[in-house]
C-alpha positions as CSV (number, residue, x, y, z in Angstrom):
1,X,-10.5,22.9,-36.6
2,X,-12.7,19.9,-35.8
3,X,-12.0,18.2,-39.1
4,X,-8.2,18.2,-38.5
5,X,-8.6,15.7,-35.6
6,X,-9.8,13.0,-37.9
7,X,-6.6,13.0,-39.9
8,X,-4.2,12.9,-36.9
9,X,-2.1,9.8,-36.2
10,X,-0.4,8.9,-32.9
11,X,3.0,10.2,-33.9
12,X,3.4,12.0,-37.3
13,X,6.9,12.1,-38.8
14,X,8.7,15.4,-38.7
15,X,8.1,17.6,-41.7
16,X,10.7,20.1,-42.9
17,X,9.4,23.5,-44.2
18,X,11.3,26.3,-45.8
19,X,12.2,29.3,-43.6
20,X,11.4,32.8,-44.6
21,X,15.1,33.7,-45.1
22,X,16.2,30.6,-46.8
23,X,14.9,28.0,-49.3
24,X,17.2,25.3,-47.8
25,X,15.7,22.6,-45.8
26,X,17.0,20.9,-42.6
27,X,17.4,17.1,-42.2
28,X,14.1,15.2,-41.8
29,X,14.6,14.1,-38.1
30,X,13.2,14.7,-34.7
31,X,9.9,14.0,-33.1
32,X,7.5,15.2,-30.4
33,X,7.7,13.3,-27.1
34,X,5.3,13.9,-24.3
35,X,4.4,12.7,-20.8
36,X,1.6,13.2,-18.3
37,X,3.0,15.1,-15.3
38,X,2.3,14.1,-11.7
39,X,0.4,11.1,-13.1
40,X,-0.3,9.2,-9.9
41,X,-3.2,11.3,-8.9
42,X,-3.4,10.3,-5.2
43,X,-0.3,12.5,-4.7
44,X,-0.9,16.2,-4.4
45,X,2.6,17.3,-5.3
46,X,4.6,16.3,-8.4
47,X,7.8,16.3,-6.5
48,X,6.7,13.2,-4.5
49,X,5.9,11.3,-7.7
50,X,9.2,12.3,-9.2
51,X,11.1,11.2,-6.1
52,X,9.5,7.8,-6.1
53,X,9.7,7.3,-9.9
54,X,13.4,8.1,-9.7
55,X,13.9,5.4,-7.1
56,X,12.6,2.8,-9.6
57,X,15.4,3.5,-12.1
58,X,14.0,0.9,-14.5
59,X,14.2,-1.8,-11.8
60,X,11.6,-3.7,-9.9
61,X,9.3,-2.3,-7.1
62,X,11.4,-4.4,-4.6
63,X,14.6,-2.7,-5.9
64,X,12.9,0.7,-5.5
65,X,11.8,-0.1,-1.9
66,X,15.3,-1.1,-1.0
67,X,16.8,2.1,-2.4
68,X,14.2,4.2,-0.6
69,X,14.8,2.3,2.7
70,X,18.5,2.7,2.4
71,X,18.2,6.4,1.6
72,X,16.0,7.0,4.7
73,X,18.2,4.9,7.0
74,X,15.4,2.3,7.4
75,X,13.0,4.9,8.8
76,X,10.7,4.8,5.8
77,X,9.8,7.1,3.0
78,X,6.1,7.2,3.4
79,X,6.2,9.4,6.5
80,X,7.2,12.3,4.2
81,X,3.9,12.0,2.2
82,X,1.4,11.3,5.0
83,X,-0.1,14.8,4.8
84,X,0.4,15.3,1.1
85,X,-2.3,13.0,-0.3
86,X,-5.8,13.4,-1.8
87,X,-7.4,11.9,1.3
88,X,-9.1,13.4,4.4
89,X,-8.1,12.8,8.0
90,X,-9.9,9.5,8.0
91,X,-8.0,8.3,4.9
92,X,-10.9,8.6,2.5
93,X,-10.3,10.1,-1.0
94,X,-11.6,13.6,-1.3
95,X,-14.2,14.8,-3.9
96,X,-11.7,17.4,-5.1
97,X,-8.0,17.9,-4.4
98,X,-5.5,20.7,-4.8
99,X,-2.8,19.2,-7.0
100,X,0.2,21.3,-7.8
101,X,-1.8,24.5,-7.1
102,X,-4.9,23.5,-9.2
103,X,-8.1,22.2,-7.7
104,X,-9.2,19.1,-9.5
105,X,-12.1,16.7,-9.2
106,X,-10.5,13.5,-8.0
107,X,-12.5,10.6,-9.6
108,X,-12.8,12.1,-13.1
109,X,-10.1,14.7,-13.9
110,X,-11.3,17.5,-16.1
111,X,-7.9,17.7,-17.7
112,X,-4.3,16.6,-17.4
113,X,-1.1,18.6,-17.3
114,X,1.2,17.3,-20.0
115,X,4.9,18.1,-20.7
116,X,6.1,18.1,-24.3
117,X,9.6,18.2,-25.9
118,X,10.9,18.2,-29.4
119,X,13.7,15.6,-29.5
120,X,16.3,16.0,-32.2
121,X,15.8,19.7,-32.6
122,X,18.8,21.7,-33.7
123,X,21.0,23.0,-30.9
124,X,20.1,26.5,-29.9
125,X,16.8,26.5,-31.8
126,X,13.6,28.1,-30.5
127,X,10.5,26.0,-30.5
128,X,7.1,27.6,-31.2
129,X,4.3,25.3,-30.0
130,X,0.7,25.3,-30.9
131,X,-1.9,23.1,-29.2
132,X,-5.4,22.7,-30.6
133,X,-8.2,21.0,-28.7
134,X,-12.0,20.7,-29.3
135,X,-13.9,23.4,-27.6
136,X,-10.8,25.0,-26.2
137,X,-8.8,28.0,-27.3
138,X,-5.6,27.2,-29.3
139,X,-2.7,27.5,-26.9
140,X,0.7,28.8,-28.1
141,X,4.0,28.5,-26.2
142,X,7.4,29.7,-27.2
143,X,10.5,28.2,-25.5
144,X,14.0,27.1,-26.2
145,X,13.8,23.6,-27.7
146,X,16.0,22.4,-24.9
147,X,13.2,23.1,-22.4
148,X,9.9,21.4,-21.8
149,X,6.7,23.1,-22.7
150,X,3.5,22.3,-20.7
151,X,-0.2,22.3,-21.6
152,X,-3.4,21.1,-20.0
153,X,-5.1,18.5,-22.1
154,X,-8.9,17.9,-21.7
155,X,-9.9,14.5,-20.2
156,X,-10.8,12.0,-22.9
157,X,-10.1,14.2,-25.9
158,X,-7.1,14.5,-28.1
159,X,-4.9,17.5,-28.5
160,X,-3.2,18.3,-31.8
161,X,0.4,19.5,-31.2
162,X,2.5,21.3,-33.8
163,X,6.0,22.6,-33.2
164,X,8.2,24.7,-35.4
165,X,11.9,24.7,-34.4
166,X,13.7,27.7,-35.9
167,X,17.4,27.9,-36.4
168,X,19.4,31.1,-36.3
169,X,19.7,31.0,-40.1
170,X,15.9,31.0,-40.5
171,X,15.4,27.4,-41.5
172,X,12.6,25.6,-39.6
173,X,11.8,22.1,-38.7
174,X,8.2,21.1,-38.0
175,X,6.7,18.1,-36.3
176,X,3.1,17.2,-35.3
177,X,1.6,14.7,-33.0
178,X,-1.6,13.7,-31.2
179,X,-1.7,13.8,-27.4
180,X,-4.3,11.6,-25.9
181,X,-4.2,10.8,-22.2
182,X,-5.7,7.6,-20.8
183,X,-6.9,7.8,-17.2
184,X,-6.9,4.4,-15.4
185,X,-9.5,4.1,-12.7
186,X,-8.2,1.5,-10.2
187,X,-9.7,0.3,-6.9
188,X,-8.0,-1.6,-4.1
189,X,-10.2,-3.9,-2.0
190,X,-9.6,-6.5,0.7
191,X,-8.3,-7.2,4.1
192,X,-5.1,-6.4,6.1
193,X,-2.8,-7.9,3.5
194,X,-4.4,-5.6,1.0
195,X,-4.3,-2.5,3.2
196,X,-0.6,-2.7,4.2
197,X,-1.1,-3.7,7.8
198,X,2.2,-3.9,9.7
199,X,3.7,-0.9,7.9
200,X,2.6,2.4,9.3
201,X,3.4,5.4,7.1
202,X,4.8,7.1,10.2
203,X,6.1,4.4,12.6
204,X,5.7,4.8,16.4
205,X,8.6,6.6,18.2
206,X,9.6,4.6,21.3
207,X,11.4,5.7,24.4
208,X,14.2,3.8,26.2
209,X,12.4,4.0,29.5
210,X,10.0,1.3,30.6
211,X,6.2,1.3,30.5
212,X,4.3,-1.1,32.7
213,X,1.7,-3.7,31.6
214,X,-0.3,-5.9,33.9
215,X,-0.7,-9.7,33.4
216,X,-4.2,-11.0,33.2
217,X,-6.2,-11.6,36.4
218,X,-3.2,-10.7,38.5
219,X,-3.3,-8.5,41.6
220,X,0.4,-8.6,42.7
221,X,3.6,-9.6,41.0
222,X,2.0,-9.8,37.5
223,X,3.7,-6.9,35.9
224,X,6.3,-6.4,33.2
225,X,8.0,-3.5,31.4
226,X,8.4,-2.7,27.7
227,X,9.6,0.4,25.9
228,X,7.3,3.4,26.3
229,X,6.0,5.8,23.7
230,X,8.5,8.6,23.1
231,X,7.5,11.8,24.8
232,X,4.8,10.3,27.0
233,X,4.8,12.3,30.3
234,X,2.1,10.3,32.1
235,X,2.4,7.6,34.6
236,X,4.5,4.7,33.3
237,X,3.9,2.5,36.3
238,X,0.8,0.2,36.7
239,X,-0.5,2.3,39.7
240,X,-3.4,4.0,37.8
241,X,-7.1,4.0,38.1
242,X,-9.8,4.3,35.4
243,X,-10.5,7.9,34.6
244,X,-7.0,9.1,35.5
245,X,-4.9,11.0,32.9
246,X,-3.4,7.7,31.8
247,X,-6.9,6.1,31.2
248,X,-7.5,4.6,27.8
249,X,-10.6,6.8,27.4
250,X,-8.8,10.1,28.0
251,X,-7.9,12.3,25.1
252,X,-4.3,12.8,26.1
253,X,-1.0,12.8,24.5
254,X,-0.8,9.0,24.5
255,X,-3.0,8.7,21.5
256,X,-1.5,11.7,19.7
257,X,1.9,9.9,19.9
258,X,0.7,6.8,18.0
259,X,1.8,5.6,14.7
260,X,0.4,7.4,11.6
261,X,-1.4,5.7,8.8
262,X,-3.0,6.9,5.5
263,X,-6.1,5.6,7.3
264,X,-5.8,4.8,11.0
265,X,-9.3,3.3,11.0
266,X,-8.2,0.7,8.5
267,X,-4.5,0.6,9.0
268,X,-4.2,1.5,5.3
269,X,-0.7,2.3,4.2
270,X,1.3,3.7,1.3
271,X,3.4,0.5,1.5
272,X,0.4,-1.7,0.5
273,X,1.2,-3.9,-2.5
274,X,-2.0,-2.5,-4.1
275,X,-0.9,1.1,-4.0
276,X,2.7,0.2,-5.0
277,X,1.4,-1.7,-8.1
278,X,-0.9,1.1,-9.1
279,X,1.9,3.6,-8.6
280,X,4.3,1.5,-10.8
281,X,1.7,1.5,-13.6
282,X,1.8,5.3,-13.5
283,X,5.6,5.4,-13.4
284,X,6.3,3.1,-16.3
285,X,3.6,4.5,-18.7
286,X,4.2,8.1,-19.5
287,X,0.9,8.5,-21.5
288,X,-1.5,7.5,-18.7
289,X,-2.6,8.9,-15.4
290,X,-3.8,6.6,-12.6
291,X,-6.7,7.5,-10.3
292,X,-6.4,5.0,-7.4
293,X,-9.3,4.5,-4.9
294,X,-7.9,2.7,-1.8
295,X,-10.6,0.9,0.1
296,X,-8.9,-2.1,1.7
297,X,-9.3,-2.4,5.5
298,X,-7.6,-4.5,8.1
299,X,-9.8,-7.1,9.6
300,X,-12.2,-7.2,6.6
301,X,-14.0,-10.4,5.8
302,X,-16.1,-10.8,2.6
303,X,-19.4,-10.3,4.4
304,X,-18.3,-8.1,7.3
305,X,-16.0,-5.6,5.6
306,X,-16.8,-5.9,1.9
307,X,-20.6,-6.1,2.1
308,X,-21.2,-4.7,5.6
309,X,-19.5,-2.1,7.8
310,X,-17.1,-3.2,10.5
311,X,-15.5,-1.5,13.5
312,X,-12.5,0.8,13.0
313,X,-9.2,-0.6,14.0
314,X,-8.4,2.7,15.8
315,X,-10.7,5.4,17.0
316,X,-8.1,8.2,16.8
317,X,-7.2,9.7,13.4
318,X,-4.9,12.4,12.2
319,X,-6.5,15.7,13.4
320,X,-9.2,14.2,15.6
321,X,-11.3,11.1,16.1
322,X,-12.1,8.4,13.6
323,X,-15.5,7.1,12.9
324,X,-16.2,4.1,15.1
325,X,-17.2,2.0,12.0
326,X,-15.8,1.8,8.5
327,X,-18.3,1.7,5.6
328,X,-18.5,-1.5,3.5
329,X,-16.0,-1.6,0.7
330,X,-18.2,-2.9,-2.2
331,X,-20.9,-0.1,-1.7
332,X,-18.0,2.4,-1.5
333,X,-16.6,1.2,-4.8
334,X,-20.0,1.2,-6.4
335,X,-20.6,4.8,-5.2
336,X,-17.3,6.0,-6.6
337,X,-18.1,4.4,-9.9
338,X,-21.6,5.9,-10.0
339,X,-20.1,9.3,-9.4
340,X,-17.6,8.8,-12.2
341,X,-20.3,7.6,-14.6
342,X,-22.3,10.8,-14.1
343,X,-19.4,12.6,-15.9
344,X,-18.3,9.7,-18.1
345,X,-21.3,7.5,-19.0
346,X,-20.3,3.8,-19.2
347,X,-17.2,4.2,-17.1
348,X,-15.9,1.1,-15.4
349,X,-13.0,0.3,-13.2
350,X,-10.0,-0.6,-15.4
351,X,-8.7,-2.7,-12.6
352,X,-9.7,-3.9,-9.1
353,X,-6.9,-5.2,-6.9
354,X,-8.3,-7.7,-4.4
355,X,-7.0,-9.9,-1.5
356,X,-9.6,-11.3,0.9
357,X,-10.6,-14.5,2.6
358,X,-8.1,-15.1,5.3
359,X,-10.2,-13.4,8.0
360,X,-13.2,-15.4,6.9
361,X,-11.3,-18.6,7.9
362,X,-10.0,-17.0,11.2
363,X,-6.5,-16.1,10.3
364,X,-5.7,-14.0,13.4
365,X,-7.4,-16.5,15.6
366,X,-5.2,-19.3,14.2
367,X,-2.1,-17.1,14.8
368,X,-3.2,-16.6,18.4
369,X,-3.7,-20.4,18.8
370,X,-0.1,-21.0,17.8
371,X,1.4,-18.1,19.6
372,X,-0.3,-17.8,23.0
373,X,0.6,-20.5,25.4
374,X,-1.7,-21.8,28.1
375,X,-1.8,-18.8,30.4
376,X,-4.5,-16.6,31.8
377,X,-4.1,-14.4,28.7
378,X,-5.0,-17.3,26.5
379,X,-8.1,-17.9,28.6
380,X,-9.0,-14.2,28.2
381,X,-8.6,-14.4,24.5
382,X,-10.6,-17.7,24.3
383,X,-13.5,-16.1,26.2
384,X,-13.5,-13.2,23.7
385,X,-13.5,-15.5,20.7
386,X,-10.0,-14.6,19.6
387,X,-8.6,-18.1,19.3
388,X,-9.7,-20.7,16.8
389,X,-8.7,-24.3,15.9
390,X,-7.8,-25.7,12.6
391,X,-11.1,-27.7,12.5
392,X,-13.1,-24.5,13.0
393,X,-11.2,-22.8,10.2
394,X,-11.5,-25.8,7.9
395,X,-15.3,-25.8,8.4
396,X,-15.6,-22.3,7.1
397,X,-13.2,-22.9,4.3
398,X,-15.3,-25.7,2.9
399,X,-18.8,-24.7,3.8
400,X,-19.0,-20.9,3.7
401,X,-16.2,-19.4,1.7
402,X,-17.4,-20.7,-1.7
403,X,-20.8,-19.0,-1.5
404,X,-19.2,-15.8,-0.1
405,X,-16.9,-15.7,-3.1
406,X,-19.8,-16.2,-5.5
407,X,-21.6,-13.3,-3.9
408,X,-18.5,-11.1,-4.2
409,X,-18.0,-12.1,-7.8
410,X,-21.5,-11.1,-8.7
411,X,-21.1,-7.7,-7.1
412,X,-17.8,-6.9,-8.7
413,X,-18.7,-8.0,-12.2
414,X,-20.8,-5.0,-13.2
415,X,-18.1,-2.7,-12.0
416,X,-15.6,-4.0,-14.5
417,X,-17.9,-4.2,-17.5
418,X,-18.5,-7.9,-17.2
419,X,-14.7,-8.7,-17.5
420,X,-13.7,-10.4,-14.3
421,X,-10.2,-10.7,-15.6
422,X,-10.0,-7.0,-14.6
423,X,-10.2,-8.2,-11.0
424,X,-6.6,-9.0,-10.1
425,X,-6.7,-11.3,-7.1
426,X,-3.3,-11.4,-5.4
427,X,-3.0,-14.5,-3.1
428,X,-1.4,-14.8,0.3
429,X,2.1,-16.1,1.0
430,X,2.7,-18.7,3.7
431,X,4.2,-16.5,6.5
432,X,5.9,-19.4,8.5
433,X,8.5,-20.8,6.1
434,X,12.3,-20.8,6.4
435,X,15.2,-22.4,4.6
436,X,13.5,-23.1,1.3
437,X,10.1,-24.1,2.6
438,X,10.7,-25.7,6.0
439,X,8.2,-24.5,8.6
440,X,9.6,-22.2,11.4
441,X,10.3,-23.9,14.7
442,X,8.8,-23.1,18.1
443,X,10.1,-20.9,20.9
444,X,10.0,-17.3,21.9
445,X,12.3,-15.8,19.3
446,X,10.6,-12.7,17.8
447,X,7.6,-13.0,20.1
448,X,9.0,-12.4,23.6
449,X,7.5,-8.9,23.6
450,X,4.8,-10.5,25.8
451,X,5.5,-13.0,28.6
452,X,2.6,-15.3,27.5
453,X,3.8,-15.6,23.8
454,X,5.6,-18.9,23.0
455,X,5.4,-20.4,19.5
456,X,4.0,-24.0,19.7
457,X,6.2,-25.8,17.1
458,X,3.8,-28.7,16.5
459,X,0.8,-26.5,16.1
460,X,2.7,-24.2,13.8
461,X,3.7,-27.1,11.5
462,X,0.1,-28.3,11.4
463,X,-1.1,-24.7,10.6
464,X,1.5,-24.2,8.0
465,X,0.6,-27.4,6.3
466,X,-3.1,-26.4,6.4
467,X,-2.3,-23.1,4.8
468,X,-0.1,-24.7,2.1
469,X,-2.2,-27.7,1.2
470,X,-5.8,-26.5,1.8
471,X,-6.3,-22.8,2.2
472,X,-4.1,-21.5,-0.6
473,X,-5.2,-24.1,-3.2
474,X,-8.9,-23.4,-2.3
475,X,-8.4,-19.6,-2.7
476,X,-7.0,-20.2,-6.1
477,X,-9.8,-22.5,-7.1
478,X,-12.4,-19.9,-6.0
479,X,-10.8,-17.1,-7.8
480,X,-10.2,-19.0,-11.1
481,X,-13.4,-21.0,-11.2
482,X,-11.7,-24.4,-10.7
483,X,-12.7,-27.5,-8.8
484,X,-16.5,-27.1,-9.0
485,X,-16.6,-23.6,-7.6
486,X,-19.8,-21.5,-8.1
487,X,-19.0,-19.8,-11.5
488,X,-21.3,-19.5,-14.4
489,X,-18.6,-19.7,-17.1
490,X,-15.1,-18.7,-18.0
491,X,-15.9,-15.0,-18.0
492,X,-16.2,-15.3,-14.2
493,X,-12.5,-16.1,-13.8
494,X,-10.4,-13.5,-11.9
495,X,-6.8,-12.8,-12.9
496,X,-4.9,-14.8,-10.2
497,X,-1.4,-13.8,-8.9
498,X,0.7,-16.2,-6.8
499,X,4.2,-16.0,-8.4
500,X,5.5,-14.2,-5.3
501,X,4.8,-17.2,-3.1
502,X,8.1,-18.9,-3.9
503,X,10.0,-15.8,-2.9
504,X,8.5,-16.1,0.6
505,X,9.7,-19.7,1.1
506,X,12.7,-18.7,3.1
507,X,11.4,-15.3,4.2
508,X,9.0,-16.3,7.0
509,X,8.9,-14.6,10.4
510,X,11.7,-16.7,11.8
511,X,14.2,-16.0,9.0
512,X,17.5,-14.5,10.2
513,X,20.7,-13.4,8.4
514,X,24.1,-11.9,9.2
515,X,23.0,-9.0,7.0
516,X,20.0,-8.2,9.2
517,X,20.2,-4.8,10.9
518,X,22.5,-4.5,13.9
519,X,19.6,-3.8,16.2
520,X,17.8,-7.0,15.2
521,X,20.8,-9.2,15.7
522,X,21.8,-7.7,19.0
523,X,18.4,-7.0,20.6
524,X,15.8,-9.5,19.3
525,X,17.5,-12.5,20.7
526,X,17.0,-16.0,19.4
527,X,16.9,-17.3,22.9
528,X,13.8,-15.2,23.6
529,X,15.4,-13.1,26.4
530,X,15.3,-9.7,24.7
531,X,13.7,-7.9,27.7
532,X,14.5,-7.7,31.5
533,X,12.3,-9.7,33.7
534,X,13.3,-7.6,36.7
535,X,10.9,-4.7,37.4
536,X,13.7,-2.6,38.8
537,X,15.8,-3.0,35.6
538,X,12.7,-2.9,33.3
539,X,11.4,0.5,34.4
540,X,14.8,2.1,33.6
541,X,15.8,0.1,30.5
542,X,13.5,-2.8,29.3
543,X,15.9,-4.1,26.6
544,X,18.7,-6.4,27.7
545,X,21.0,-5.3,24.9
546,X,23.0,-2.1,25.0
547,X,21.1,-0.4,22.1
548,X,18.3,2.2,22.2
549,X,14.8,1.3,21.3
550,X,15.0,4.2,18.9
551,X,17.5,2.3,16.9
552,X,15.0,-0.1,15.5
553,X,14.5,0.5,11.8
554,X,11.1,-0.9,10.6
555,X,12.0,-0.4,7.0
556,X,15.5,-1.6,6.8
557,X,16.2,-4.6,4.6
558,X,16.2,-7.9,6.5
559,X,15.9,-11.6,5.9
560,X,12.3,-11.9,7.2
561,X,9.5,-10.5,5.0
562,X,7.0,-11.2,7.8
563,X,6.6,-9.0,10.8
564,X,7.1,-10.7,14.2
565,X,5.2,-9.7,17.3
566,X,8.3,-7.8,18.4
567,X,8.3,-5.9,15.1
568,X,4.6,-5.1,15.5
569,X,5.2,-3.5,18.8
570,X,8.3,-1.6,17.8
571,X,6.7,-0.3,14.5
572,X,3.1,0.4,15.5
573,X,2.3,-0.4,19.2
574,X,-1.4,-0.2,18.4
575,X,-3.8,0.5,21.2
576,X,-7.2,-1.2,20.5
577,X,-9.4,1.8,21.1
578,X,-11.5,0.8,18.2
579,X,-12.5,-2.6,19.6
580,X,-15.9,-3.4,21.0
581,X,-16.5,-2.6,24.6
582,X,-16.2,-6.3,25.6
583,X,-12.6,-6.3,24.3
584,X,-11.8,-2.7,25.4
585,X,-8.9,-2.4,27.9
586,X,-9.8,-0.7,31.1
587,X,-6.8,1.6,30.8
588,X,-3.4,1.8,29.0
589,X,-1.8,-0.7,31.4
590,X,-4.5,-3.3,31.1
591,X,-3.5,-6.9,30.4
592,X,-5.6,-7.1,27.2
593,X,-3.8,-4.0,25.9
594,X,-0.5,-5.6,26.5
595,X,-1.5,-8.6,24.4
596,X,-3.0,-6.7,21.6
597,X,-0.3,-4.1,21.4
598,X,2.0,-6.8,20.2
599,X,-0.4,-8.2,17.6
600,X,-2.7,-5.7,16.2
601,X,-0.1,-3.5,14.6
602,X,0.7,-6.2,12.0
603,X,2.3,-9.3,13.5
604,X,2.5,-12.1,10.9
605,X,1.9,-9.6,8.0
606,X,4.3,-8.7,5.2
607,X,7.0,-6.1,5.7
608,X,7.4,-3.3,3.1
609,X,9.8,-5.6,1.2
610,X,7.2,-8.3,1.2
611,X,4.6,-5.9,-0.1
612,X,7.0,-4.8,-2.8
613,X,7.6,-8.4,-3.9
614,X,3.8,-8.9,-4.0
615,X,3.4,-5.7,-6.0
616,X,5.9,-6.8,-8.6
617,X,3.9,-10.0,-9.1
618,X,0.6,-8.1,-9.3
619,X,2.1,-5.5,-11.6
620,X,3.1,-8.2,-14.2
621,X,-0.5,-9.6,-14.4
622,X,-2.2,-6.1,-14.2
623,X,-0.1,-4.8,-17.1
624,X,-1.1,-7.8,-19.3
625,X,-4.8,-7.3,-18.4
626,X,-4.7,-3.6,-19.2
627,X,-3.0,-4.2,-22.6
628,X,-5.3,-7.1,-23.5
629,X,-8.4,-5.0,-22.7
630,X,-7.2,-2.0,-24.6
631,X,-6.8,0.3,-21.6
632,X,-3.1,0.7,-22.0
633,X,-1.2,0.5,-25.3
634,X,1.8,-1.9,-25.0
635,X,4.1,0.5,-26.9
636,X,3.6,3.2,-24.4
637,X,5.3,1.4,-21.5
638,X,8.6,2.9,-20.5
639,X,10.3,0.6,-18.0
640,X,13.1,3.0,-17.3
641,X,12.1,5.6,-14.7
642,X,12.8,9.3,-14.5
643,X,16.4,10.4,-13.9
644,X,17.2,10.8,-10.2
645,X,17.1,14.6,-9.4
646,X,19.9,16.3,-7.7
647,X,19.4,16.5,-3.9
648,X,16.8,13.8,-4.0
649,X,16.7,11.8,-0.7
650,X,16.5,8.7,-2.8
651,X,20.0,9.3,-4.3
652,X,22.5,6.6,-3.2
């Protein structure tokens, strides 16, 4: 049996043989077609893969996101998958995973479930299948030729398939083919743009009644109301004391009602461009499986995040508490690869998706500098090191980032077999552009969730110009070894992705359209008066519009592809319980919590549509890299997705 494998070609022509009852032969037509089932291995259930693959329908990832958003009424599709992934409660991929009723090792699958059909078989014929594999018993299956047969094919080894299609008159038609599954091992590394920050898999549910926040350093009259968490039965006023049931340190229903993430500690989301690009590779290529290792974490810098551990964004995870710190990403990737190499010597990552560098040059601190006006809250943030100037950022960009990139390159190169083109660096988009590249203006539109927020137009223009003319070009030079960067030779060049940047030029946080959701147009007012200032009105109904806070649709299609501070609160309302003690609010009404609730759930980060556009750009380059390196045959790519199943929630 071993010898037969050396004479198998990828797709043998159909061979007609005489039937026992007739010497006549059938036409020489038909061929075996096959596909890997449930081939995005992060999903436990094939039905989830089929549903998302159907939404693609041969279009772009952005097209698919819009179909899924419309089908779920803007509430989001990922909430349905949150507890159906091969990750633990902290969002870490598990060593083994029950997938469609079979327990599998995650990093290196022992085998793959494959579906086969005989296309062109005579109508009404019966197909008798035979599957031969090295060191496995021959498997035989008999089915009507109109139905799919399934077989488990060993990892890394071919299976020889033979099918005899028998007519009622006894004539038979035979075809043979080799089945060889390629498993792509892909890691996702980086910061909040890489993790999917701003797009919780299960958005927060808000209540129409008000919840009180204090202003900084205020004893009387410094209070304001915003929508509360739905179902919260505790004290919604500011009359609380530390240690009460409403205290931030209490394990009460407040935390259990938070938004849900694939990883709460890292705000890692299924909407991340990295996951969407990896998923698309599995959807469009029927002969591969994709083993995705998501490691990106919000807040990560190259040193503190990729090479060293950092504090968790949240300390409350699904099913219990999160670890207070998140392990460094590069050692995690190295450990995953070492585990894979124990079973498959010489294994490397086929791809590493990467976006990092913005936190190194104080991205969130620059945002705060533009957004928070001169109030006591600004003084509070400045004392905590949460505001930075352009000069401070520029110093890091020119003096520290190049050496940090060189260190990262040296660490990743052995993981991709010395081929740095397998590291697909997807760049940032300028988040503050409107009307074809004009910087957004100043004011309170989109940021009036907090009384101290007011966009400084002059500072915004200066910051936007810095991003456009200095930061983005420098990131490209560092990734592609241009402009005297610390690279040894051309083999150090990463694959660089920036084709999506033009799409964001009129999609910044200030973008508005008559096609925006009704709630956005009615309730997030351009004048910055979306919420009642009166405490009497605020406690009963904080919004000045006549709509319910529950009507906000975080995943509806809209003009802006960048989350505003208002969006961040209405989608995630993140309590900073994972922050250091010096930045920890005293209770859930504390002034610091009020500021951070509107920022640390994803303000000035891409929406799901923005991530989908980034994923389309990354996919194009990733596909080319995989083909060029021989990891994925070009002829296997099927750009048309699966047919949309009846009753699918993605059906329009």
